[in-house]
N, C-alpha and C positions, 0 to 999 in steps of 0.2 A: 165764696173766697176760700181758697185752700190755706192750710196751715202747714208749716214745716213740722217735722217731728220734734224739734227743739221747742217750738212755740206750744205745741200740743202738750208736751211734758210739763212745761212751765205753767200752763193754764191750770193743770190739776195740782200744782204745788210740789211736784216731785223733783228731787235732785237726780242727777245721772245715776248715782249709786242706788238710790231708792228704786228707780225705774229698772235698773239691772237686777235687783233682788226680785222684783215682781215678775220680770221676764225670764228669770233663771239664766242670766248671761252676765258677762263682765261689763263694768262701767266703760271700758275701752270700746266694746261693741256698740254700746249706746252712743258714745262720742262719734264713732265712725259713721253710724247710721245718720246722725244729726248733720254731719258734714256733707254726706252724699248718700242719699237713700236710693239712688238709681238701681242698685244691685241687690236691694233687700229682697229676701224671699217672701213669697205670698203669706206663708204661715207666720213669719215674724211680723210682717206689716199688720196682719189681722190681730195678732196677740197684743202688739203695742197699741193699736187702735182701741182694743177692749180695755186695756189698762188705762189709757188716756181718755176713755169715755167719748170717743169720737168715731164717726163713720169713716172707715178706711178710705172711702172715695173722696173725702174732704181733706186728705193729707196730700202734701206735695211730694212727689217722687222725683228726686234729682239732686243736683248740687245746691246746697244752701246759698252759696255765693251767687249762683245764677238766679235763684229766686229773689234775692235781695236786689240784684240789678234790674230784674223785671219789674219789681214793685217801684223802684226809683223811676224807671222809664214811664210806667203807667201814671205815676204821680205827676211827673213833668208834663204829660199830655193834659192832665186836668188843669194845670196852671195856665194854660194858653187860652 
């Protein structure tokens, strides 16, 4: 199962501000990545994956809203 960048950050207990400090970027950049990671650079993806202690291939790349909708659809299929 993939995790969004937000879930990966929260899993290690970092605020957006703390993640930004570790990644040497702004909290605004972290927020934007968490909302939609479809355009994240490979370098930033790997940096955040290292900071969040997760394999970068286990992160979801795309709109967080789309990810949530997909999880809802998958869950509804399980209920049937």
